[in-house]
BALOBA-1460 file (C-alpha; in Angstrom, 3 decimals):
// residues 293
<rec num="1" residu="m" x="0.000" y="0.000" z="0.000"/>
<rec num="2" residu="r" x="2.900" y="2.358" z="0.692"/>
<rec num="3" residu="t" x="4.122" y="1.761" z="-2.871"/>
<rec num="4" residu="l" x="0.734" y="2.704" z="-4.305"/>
<rec num="5" residu="r" x="0.505" y="5.808" z="-2.121"/>
<rec num="6" residu="e" x="3.885" y="6.931" z="-3.476"/>
<rec num="7" residu="l" x="2.808" y="6.352" z="-7.077"/>
<rec num="8" residu="f" x="-0.569" y="8.037" z="-6.728"/>
<rec num="9" residu="c" x="0.999" y="11.167" z="-5.207"/>
<rec num="10" residu="g" x="2.573" y="12.338" z="-8.468"/>
<rec num="11" residu="a" x="1.875" y="15.814" z="-9.811"/>
<rec num="12" residu="h" x="-1.752" y="16.193" z="-10.947"/>
<rec num="13" residu="a" x="-2.425" y="12.502" z="-10.170"/>
<rec num="14" residu="g" x="-5.879" y="12.854" z="-8.619"/>
<rec num="15" residu="l" x="-7.479" y="15.677" z="-10.592"/>
<rec num="16" residu="s" x="-10.265" y="13.483" z="-11.966"/>
<rec num="17" residu="l" x="-11.419" y="12.727" z="-8.431"/>
<rec num="18" residu="v" x="-11.184" y="16.173" z="-6.835"/>
<rec num="19" residu="s" x="-12.173" y="18.492" z="-9.714"/>
<rec num="20" residu="p" x="-15.455" y="18.944" z="-11.578"/>
<rec num="21" residu="l" x="-15.472" y="16.543" z="-14.517"/>
<rec num="22" residu="p" x="-16.165" y="17.742" z="-18.079"/>
<rec num="23" residu="t" x="-19.834" y="17.804" z="-18.998"/>
<rec num="24" residu="h" x="-19.425" y="17.324" z="-22.744"/>
<rec num="25" residu="p" x="-21.098" y="14.018" z="-23.758"/>
<rec num="26" residu="s" x="-17.893" y="12.653" z="-25.285"/>
<rec num="27" residu="a" x="-16.004" y="13.229" z="-22.023"/>
<rec num="28" residu="r" x="-18.551" y="11.870" z="-19.557"/>
<rec num="29" residu="w" x="-17.750" y="8.819" z="-17.478"/>
<rec num="30" residu="s" x="-20.150" y="5.916" z="-17.268"/>
<rec num="31" residu="s" x="-20.865" y="4.557" z="-13.788"/>
<rec num="32" residu="v" x="-19.048" y="1.303" z="-14.540"/>
<rec num="33" residu="e" x="-15.934" y="3.209" z="-15.726"/>
<rec num="34" residu="f" x="-15.903" y="5.322" z="-12.588"/>
<rec num="35" residu="q" x="-16.276" y="2.229" z="-10.385"/>
<rec num="36" residu="a" x="-13.384" y="0.530" z="-12.188"/>
<rec num="37" residu="f" x="-11.163" y="3.594" z="-11.797"/>
<rec num="38" residu="l" x="-11.954" y="3.964" z="-8.093"/>
<rec num="39" residu="r" x="-11.062" y="0.320" z="-7.510"/>
<rec num="40" residu="f" x="-7.791" y="0.877" z="-9.386"/>
<rec num="41" residu="r" x="-6.963" y="3.947" z="-7.278"/>
<rec num="42" residu="l" x="-7.860" y="2.145" z="-4.038"/>
<rec num="43" residu="a" x="-5.877" y="-0.989" z="-5.009"/>
<rec num="44" residu="l" x="-8.996" y="-3.166" z="-4.817"/>
<rec num="45" residu="p" x="-9.427" y="-6.242" z="-7.044"/>
<rec num="46" residu="q" x="-11.186" y="-5.665" z="-10.345"/>
<rec num="47" residu="n" x="-13.905" y="-7.923" z="-11.701"/>
<rec num="48" residu="l" x="-11.504" y="-9.616" z="-14.144"/>
<rec num="49" residu="p" x="-11.137" y="-13.139" z="-15.535"/>
<rec num="50" residu="t" x="-8.023" y="-15.079" z="-14.554"/>
<rec num="51" residu="q" x="-7.007" y="-15.266" z="-18.236"/>
<rec num="52" residu="c" x="-6.752" y="-12.180" z="-20.431"/>
<rec num="53" residu="v" x="-9.605" y="-12.230" z="-22.953"/>
<rec num="54" residu="r" x="-7.379" y="-10.438" z="-25.472"/>
<rec num="55" residu="c" x="-3.991" y="-12.192" z="-25.421"/>
<rec num="56" residu="g" x="-4.624" y="-15.299" z="-23.317"/>
<rec num="57" residu="s" x="-1.962" y="-14.517" z="-20.690"/>
<rec num="58" residu="f" x="-2.527" y="-14.864" z="-16.950"/>
<rec num="59" residu="q" x="-4.259" y="-11.788" z="-15.609"/>
<rec num="60" residu="d" x="-3.764" y="-10.475" z="-12.103"/>
<rec num="61" residu="p" x="-6.927" y="-9.380" z="-10.225"/>
<rec num="62" residu="f" x="-5.829" y="-5.731" z="-9.988"/>
<rec num="63" residu="g" x="-5.576" y="-5.050" z="-13.734"/>
<rec num="64" residu="h" x="-1.836" y="-4.423" z="-14.038"/>
<rec num="65" residu="h" x="-1.519" y="-6.875" z="-16.930"/>
<rec num="66" residu="t" x="-4.444" y="-5.166" z="-18.661"/>
<rec num="67" residu="l" x="-2.719" y="-1.773" z="-18.556"/>
<rec num="68" residu="c" x="0.394" y="-3.216" z="-20.241"/>
<rec num="69" residu="c" x="-1.446" y="-5.391" z="-22.796"/>
<rec num="70" residu="i" x="-1.517" y="-3.973" z="-26.337"/>
<rec num="71" residu="p" x="-4.688" y="-5.870" z="-27.424"/>
<rec num="72" residu="c" x="-6.506" y="-4.403" z="-24.399"/>
<rec num="73" residu="g" x="-6.228" y="-0.899" z="-25.841"/>
<rec num="74" residu="t" x="-2.857" y="0.714" z="-25.106"/>
<rec num="75" residu="y" x="-2.850" y="2.437" z="-28.494"/>
<rec num="76" residu="g" x="-6.417" y="3.606" z="-27.971"/>
<rec num="77" residu="r" x="-5.451" y="5.458" z="-24.806"/>
<rec num="78" residu="h" x="-2.462" y="6.978" z="-26.627"/>
<rec num="79" residu="n" x="-4.730" y="8.312" z="-29.375"/>
<rec num="80" residu="a" x="-7.253" y="9.644" z="-26.867"/>
<rec num="81" residu="g" x="-4.503" y="11.653" z="-25.165"/>
<rec num="82" residu="r" x="-3.188" y="12.932" z="-28.490"/>
<rec num="83" residu="d" x="-6.614" y="14.105" z="-29.623"/>
<rec num="84" residu="a" x="-7.398" y="15.734" z="-26.266"/>
<rec num="85" residu="l" x="-4.124" y="17.667" z="-26.305"/>
<rec num="86" residu="a" x="-4.614" y="18.816" z="-29.912"/>
<rec num="87" residu="a" x="-8.212" y="19.908" z="-29.294"/>
<rec num="88" residu="t" x="-7.255" y="21.875" z="-26.174"/>
<rec num="89" residu="l" x="-4.341" y="23.581" z="-27.922"/>
<rec num="90" residu="r" x="-6.639" y="24.635" z="-30.759"/>
<rec num="91" residu="s" x="-9.116" y="26.046" z="-28.247"/>
<rec num="92" residu="l" x="-6.252" y="28.150" z="-26.855"/>
<rec num="93" residu="g" x="-5.508" y="29.591" z="-30.286"/>
<rec num="94" residu="f" x="-2.610" y="27.365" z="-31.390"/>
<rec num="95" residu="h" x="-2.377" y="25.957" z="-34.892"/>
<rec num="96" residu="c" x="-1.522" y="22.263" z="-34.641"/>
<rec num="97" residu="r" x="-1.695" y="19.065" z="-36.664"/>
<rec num="98" residu="t" x="-1.636" y="15.410" z="-35.640"/>
<rec num="99" residu="e" x="0.508" y="12.504" z="-36.848"/>
<rec num="100" residu="v" x="2.909" y="14.589" z="-38.949"/>
<rec num="101" residu="e" x="5.856" y="12.999" z="-40.730"/>
<rec num="102" residu="l" x="9.286" y="14.564" z="-40.486"/>
<rec num="103" residu="p" x="10.122" y="16.051" z="-43.921"/>
<rec num="104" residu="g" x="12.371" y="13.817" z="-46.009"/>
<rec num="105" residu="t" x="11.890" y="10.796" z="-43.748"/>
<rec num="106" residu="h" x="9.308" y="8.123" z="-43.053"/>
<rec num="107" residu="t" x="9.330" y="8.713" z="-39.297"/>
<rec num="108" residu="r" x="6.443" y="10.311" z="-37.466"/>
<rec num="109" residu="p" x="7.767" y="11.845" z="-34.242"/>
<rec num="110" residu="a" x="5.016" y="14.478" z="-34.029"/>
<rec num="111" residu="d" x="1.842" y="13.056" z="-32.559"/>
<rec num="112" residu="v" x="0.957" y="16.740" z="-32.287"/>
<rec num="113" residu="l" x="2.914" y="19.334" z="-34.298"/>
<rec num="114" residu="v" x="2.432" y="22.763" z="-32.696"/>
<rec num="115" residu="h" x="3.166" y="26.010" z="-34.536"/>
<rec num="116" residu="n" x="4.724" y="28.978" z="-32.700"/>
<rec num="117" residu="l" x="4.946" y="27.505" z="-29.225"/>
<rec num="118" residu="g" x="7.141" y="29.885" z="-27.276"/>
<rec num="119" residu="n" x="10.180" y="30.787" z="-29.390"/>
<rec num="120" residu="e" x="9.982" y="27.656" z="-31.524"/>
<rec num="121" residu="p" x="8.355" y="27.838" z="-34.997"/>
<rec num="122" residu="l" x="7.545" y="24.099" z="-34.899"/>
<rec num="123" residu="t" x="7.396" y="21.791" z="-31.890"/>
<rec num="124" residu="a" x="6.887" y="18.035" z="-32.250"/>
<rec num="125" residu="v" x="5.063" y="16.652" z="-29.214"/>
<rec num="126" residu="d" x="5.436" y="12.879" z="-28.926"/>
<rec num="127" residu="m" x="2.698" y="11.490" z="-26.671"/>
<rec num="128" residu="s" x="3.283" y="8.292" z="-24.743"/>
<rec num="129" residu="f" x="1.592" y="6.369" z="-21.937"/>
<rec num="130" residu="v" x="3.309" y="3.946" z="-19.553"/>
<rec num="131" residu="h" x="2.177" y="1.765" z="-16.649"/>
<rec num="132" residu="s" x="4.426" y="2.038" z="-13.597"/>
<rec num="133" residu="l" x="3.691" y="-1.318" z="-11.978"/>
<rec num="134" residu="q" x="5.445" y="-3.682" z="-14.344"/>
<rec num="135" residu="p" x="8.500" y="-5.918" z="-13.952"/>
<rec num="136" residu="s" x="10.622" y="-4.207" z="-16.612"/>
<rec num="137" residu="h" x="11.276" y="-1.221" z="-14.323"/>
<rec num="138" residu="p" x="11.583" y="-2.198" z="-10.635"/>
<rec num="139" residu="t" x="12.338" y="1.349" z="-9.447"/>
<rec num="140" residu="a" x="9.230" y="2.665" z="-11.183"/>
<rec num="141" residu="a" x="7.077" y="0.829" z="-8.672"/>
<rec num="142" residu="v" x="8.209" y="3.017" z="-5.767"/>
<rec num="143" residu="t" x="8.551" y="6.521" z="-7.205"/>
<rec num="144" residu="a" x="6.077" y="8.487" z="-9.306"/>
<rec num="145" residu="g" x="7.563" y="9.666" z="-12.581"/>
<rec num="146" residu="v" x="10.428" y="7.148" z="-12.877"/>
<rec num="147" residu="a" x="8.766" y="5.095" z="-15.612"/>
<rec num="148" residu="a" x="7.746" y="8.288" z="-17.417"/>
<rec num="149" residu="e" x="11.307" y="9.636" z="-17.338"/>
<rec num="150" residu="a" x="12.682" y="6.341" z="-18.662"/>
<rec num="151" residu="r" x="10.252" y="6.390" z="-21.587"/>
<rec num="152" residu="a" x="10.969" y="10.098" z="-22.218"/>
<rec num="153" residu="d" x="14.733" y="9.454" z="-22.349"/>
<rec num="154" residu="a" x="14.176" y="6.695" z="-24.903"/>
<rec num="155" residu="k" x="11.996" y="8.986" z="-27.024"/>
<rec num="156" residu="v" x="14.598" y="11.760" z="-26.959"/>
<rec num="157" residu="k" x="17.348" y="9.381" z="-28.080"/>
<rec num="158" residu="q" x="15.104" y="8.113" z="-30.863"/>
<rec num="159" residu="h" x="13.786" y="11.379" z="-32.313"/>
<rec num="160" residu="a" x="15.419" y="14.545" z="-30.927"/>
<rec num="161" residu="q" x="18.462" y="14.629" z="-33.201"/>
<rec num="162" residu="q" x="16.431" y="14.002" z="-36.361"/>
<rec num="163" residu="c" x="13.947" y="16.724" z="-35.402"/>
<rec num="164" residu="a" x="16.742" y="19.197" z="-34.687"/>
<rec num="165" residu="s" x="18.183" y="18.594" z="-38.161"/>
<rec num="166" residu="r" x="14.853" y="19.833" z="-39.600"/>
<rec num="167" residu="s" x="14.627" y="22.792" z="-37.176"/>
<rec num="168" residu="w" x="11.874" y="21.149" z="-35.141"/>
<rec num="169" residu="a" x="11.891" y="21.317" z="-31.368"/>
<rec num="170" residu="f" x="11.081" y="17.936" z="-29.784"/>
<rec num="171" residu="v" x="9.110" y="17.253" z="-26.597"/>
<rec num="172" residu="a" x="8.569" y="13.789" z="-25.133"/>
<rec num="173" residu="f" x="5.163" y="14.066" z="-23.440"/>
<rec num="174" residu="v" x="4.938" y="10.958" z="-21.254"/>
<rec num="175" residu="r" x="2.250" y="10.095" z="-18.709"/>
<rec num="176" residu="e" x="1.928" y="7.249" z="-16.216"/>
<rec num="177" residu="t" x="-1.313" y="5.394" z="-15.558"/>
<rec num="178" residu="t" x="-0.876" y="6.063" z="-11.842"/>
<rec num="179" residu="g" x="-0.534" y="9.820" z="-12.305"/>
<rec num="180" residu="g" x="3.108" y="10.723" z="-12.830"/>
<rec num="181" residu="w" x="4.301" y="12.925" z="-15.720"/>
<rec num="182" residu="c" x="7.767" y="13.343" z="-17.128"/>
<rec num="183" residu="k" x="9.470" y="16.679" z="-16.451"/>
<rec num="184" residu="a" x="9.462" y="17.610" z="-20.144"/>
<rec num="185" residu="a" x="5.660" y="17.313" z="-20.227"/>
<rec num="186" residu="q" x="5.320" y="19.552" z="-17.186"/>
<rec num="187" residu="r" x="7.601" y="22.172" z="-18.752"/>
<rec num="188" residu="c" x="5.630" y="21.959" z="-22.009"/>
<rec num="189" residu="v" x="2.347" y="22.663" z="-20.223"/>
<rec num="190" residu="q" x="3.870" y="25.712" z="-18.546"/>
<rec num="191" residu="r" x="5.179" y="26.954" z="-21.917"/>
<rec num="192" residu="v" x="1.713" y="26.512" z="-23.431"/>
<rec num="193" residu="a" x="0.168" y="28.437" z="-20.540"/>
<rec num="194" residu="r" x="2.708" y="31.256" z="-20.841"/>
<rec num="195" residu="t" x="2.247" y="31.630" z="-24.621"/>
<rec num="196" residu="a" x="-1.566" y="31.410" z="-24.451"/>
<rec num="197" residu="s" x="-1.669" y="33.910" z="-21.588"/>
<rec num="198" residu="l" x="0.080" y="36.530" z="-23.702"/>
<rec num="199" residu="r" x="-2.584" y="36.110" z="-26.380"/>
<rec num="200" residu="s" x="-5.733" y="35.936" z="-24.283"/>
<rec num="201" residu="g" x="-4.952" y="37.832" z="-21.101"/>
<rec num="202" residu="e" x="-6.048" y="34.840" z="-19.008"/>
<rec num="203" residu="t" x="-3.685" y="33.971" z="-16.181"/>
<rec num="204" residu="r" x="-1.061" y="31.279" z="-16.713"/>
<rec num="205" residu="a" x="-2.291" y="29.394" z="-13.667"/>
<rec num="206" residu="d" x="-5.856" y="29.169" z="-14.992"/>
<rec num="207" residu="i" x="-4.742" y="27.974" z="-18.429"/>
<rec num="208" residu="a" x="-2.355" y="25.399" z="-16.969"/>
<rec num="209" residu="a" x="-5.025" y="24.119" z="-14.575"/>
<rec num="210" residu="r" x="-7.530" y="23.688" z="-17.411"/>
<rec num="211" residu="l" x="-5.025" y="21.827" z="-19.558"/>
<rec num="212" residu="w" x="-3.978" y="19.538" z="-16.701"/>
<rec num="213" residu="l" x="-7.617" y="18.715" z="-15.964"/>
<rec num="214" residu="v" x="-8.345" y="17.769" z="-19.580"/>
<rec num="215" residu="l" x="-5.215" y="15.621" z="-19.819"/>
<rec num="216" residu="a" x="-5.787" y="13.942" z="-16.455"/>
<rec num="217" residu="n" x="-9.434" y="13.204" z="-17.216"/>
<rec num="218" residu="t" x="-8.518" y="11.693" z="-20.589"/>
<rec num="219" residu="r" x="-5.760" y="9.573" z="-19.059"/>
<rec num="220" residu="d" x="-7.889" y="8.303" z="-16.174"/>
<rec num="221" residu="r" x="-10.916" y="7.556" z="-18.315"/>
<rec num="222" residu="s" x="-8.700" y="5.630" z="-20.754"/>
<rec num="223" residu="v" x="-7.396" y="3.543" z="-17.855"/>
<rec num="224" residu="a" x="-10.958" y="2.844" z="-16.728"/>
<rec num="225" residu="a" x="-12.056" y="1.913" z="-20.250"/>
<rec num="226" residu="q" x="-9.207" y="-0.586" z="-20.533"/>
<rec num="227" residu="l" x="-10.119" y="-2.204" z="-17.224"/>
<rec num="228" residu="v" x="-13.779" y="-2.483" z="-18.239"/>
<rec num="229" residu="r" x="-12.912" y="-3.887" z="-21.639"/>
<rec num="230" residu="a" x="-10.697" y="-6.567" z="-20.080"/>
<rec num="231" residu="r" x="-13.635" y="-8.095" z="-18.210"/>
<rec num="232" residu="g" x="-14.932" y="-9.914" z="-21.264"/>
<rec num="233" residu="p" x="-18.585" y="-10.687" z="-21.985"/>
<rec num="234" residu="t" x="-18.807" y="-13.539" z="-19.444"/>
<rec num="235" residu="p" x="-16.247" y="-12.814" z="-16.732"/>
<rec num="236" residu="n" x="-14.725" y="-15.776" z="-14.878"/>
<rec num="237" residu="c" x="-13.782" y="-13.658" z="-11.912"/>
<rec num="238" residu="h" x="-10.576" y="-13.992" z="-9.998"/>
<rec num="239" residu="p" x="-11.369" y="-15.423" z="-6.542"/>
<rec num="240" residu="s" x="-10.280" y="-12.238" z="-4.786"/>
<rec num="241" residu="g" x="-12.652" y="-10.227" z="-6.982"/>
<rec num="242" residu="q" x="-15.786" y="-12.092" z="-5.920"/>
<rec num="243" residu="q" x="-16.582" y="-9.607" z="-3.166"/>
<rec num="244" residu="m" x="-17.886" y="-7.064" z="-5.709"/>
<rec num="245" residu="r" x="-19.599" y="-8.575" z="-8.736"/>
<rec num="246" residu="i" x="-20.615" y="-5.907" z="-11.231"/>
<rec num="247" residu="e" x="-21.723" y="-6.736" z="-14.737"/>
<rec num="248" residu="p" x="-20.203" y="-4.680" z="-17.593"/>
<rec num="249" residu="d" x="-23.456" y="-2.761" z="-18.022"/>
<rec num="250" residu="g" x="-23.388" y="-1.752" z="-14.340"/>
<rec num="251" residu="s" x="-26.242" y="-4.033" z="-13.256"/>
<rec num="252" residu="a" x="-26.296" y="-6.690" z="-10.549"/>
<rec num="253" residu="p" x="-25.162" y="-10.166" z="-11.693"/>
<rec num="254" residu="a" x="-27.835" y="-12.503" z="-12.948"/>
<rec num="255" residu="a" x="-27.685" y="-15.751" z="-14.886"/>
<rec num="256" residu="t" x="-29.905" y="-14.354" z="-17.602"/>
<rec num="257" residu="a" x="-28.723" y="-10.730" z="-17.558"/>
<rec num="258" residu="p" x="-28.491" y="-9.328" z="-21.098"/>
<rec num="259" residu="q" x="-25.073" y="-8.391" z="-22.417"/>
<rec num="260" residu="s" x="-26.278" y="-5.746" z="-24.874"/>
<rec num="261" residu="a" x="-24.605" y="-2.835" z="-23.055"/>
<rec num="262" residu="y" x="-21.295" y="-4.659" z="-22.945"/>
<rec num="263" residu="l" x="-21.513" y="-5.645" z="-26.603"/>
<rec num="264" residu="q" x="-22.152" y="-2.026" z="-27.553"/>
<rec num="265" residu="l" x="-19.080" y="-0.952" z="-25.566"/>
<rec num="266" residu="e" x="-17.072" y="-3.801" z="-27.102"/>
<rec num="267" residu="a" x="-18.052" y="-2.785" z="-30.642"/>
<rec num="268" residu="a" x="-17.128" y="0.830" z="-29.950"/>
<rec num="269" residu="m" x="-13.733" y="-0.091" z="-28.497"/>
<rec num="270" residu="d" x="-13.021" y="-2.446" z="-31.408"/>
<rec num="271" residu="t" x="-13.764" y="0.390" z="-33.807"/>
<rec num="272" residu="v" x="-11.250" y="2.582" z="-31.951"/>
<rec num="273" residu="a" x="-8.694" y="-0.243" z="-31.898"/>
<rec num="274" residu="d" x="-9.044" y="-0.791" z="-35.648"/>
<rec num="275" residu="a" x="-8.353" y="2.903" z="-36.234"/>
<rec num="276" residu="d" x="-5.458" y="3.114" z="-33.765"/>
<rec num="277" residu="v" x="-2.146" y="4.478" z="-34.989"/>
<rec num="278" residu="d" x="1.060" y="3.022" z="-33.598"/>
<rec num="279" residu="e" x="2.856" y="5.897" z="-31.857"/>
<rec num="280" residu="d" x="6.153" y="4.656" z="-33.290"/>
<rec num="281" residu="r" x="4.856" y="3.752" z="-36.773"/>
<rec num="282" residu="g" x="7.334" y="4.581" z="-39.491"/>
<rec num="283" residu="s" x="10.299" y="4.805" z="-37.144"/>
<rec num="284" residu="g" x="11.328" y="1.224" z="-37.799"/>
<rec num="285" residu="a" x="10.787" y="0.387" z="-34.131"/>
<rec num="286" residu="p" x="8.797" y="-2.783" z="-33.456"/>
<rec num="287" residu="r" x="5.693" y="-2.677" z="-31.333"/>
<rec num="288" residu="e" x="6.513" y="-3.125" z="-27.705"/>
<rec num="289" residu="p" x="5.559" y="-6.445" z="-26.073"/>
<rec num="290" residu="c" x="3.135" y="-6.670" z="-23.178"/>
<rec num="291" residu="g" x="4.747" y="-5.404" z="-20.000"/>
<rec num="292" residu="s" x="7.403" y="-3.248" z="-21.630"/>
<rec num="293" residu="i" x="7.765" y="0.481" z="-21.251"/>
């Protein structure tokens, strides 16, 4: 429990629970998503099968495998964060594009390419999402931000030099499922707030707070959606998860309960998964295996 307290105390880690949530229909949480996220934050067992319904691997009752498993939607949560950042930047008056190739190459380091951010004509923001509680990074399980910094360092080594050769600034914008952010992402948010404040007259603090809330809500809801999706249509619950049986549609368990709500959610998530874009597509880097950062 001490480990989880450390991880969940990262900067801006609990905004979705202590701030008013967005009211736009596309950003609203369902009750079953909110229940799943609360159980994740409280380190309570999820209502998960013992075998992953997506890859067939053993699945722990707390959902840590789910949050590292590519078939369970890791690229979907990446794309949700990318789109939320781009939409918020546009609302602040920035011109930005998504999934932009570096000129003269087949690499795509810019999940979001931002024009005139600070003193930089073009800034490539490379979004990434990492789960802290995984065996590939033992130190990440005790300190918020360690896994994010490790992923950010890898991104910088991969893309920064190429971007600099084309006069692009490069920012590795890495988030952890438990709430930590890499330092480069925190500096980027402050730069956005400073530039937008000069244009609009709104205070930097207000702009930064709004951006953090949007990003945190998107991250946390993506985590919840993954945990819900991993339940499968007929969950064979882990023994330690029997104390709270909740069907995917939020109803009480019943032998004849309809699965229509789950199937609708499943179809929607499959549509997102089919449209997902690999964050490293075109770089020559292979997709990362389950459990890697």
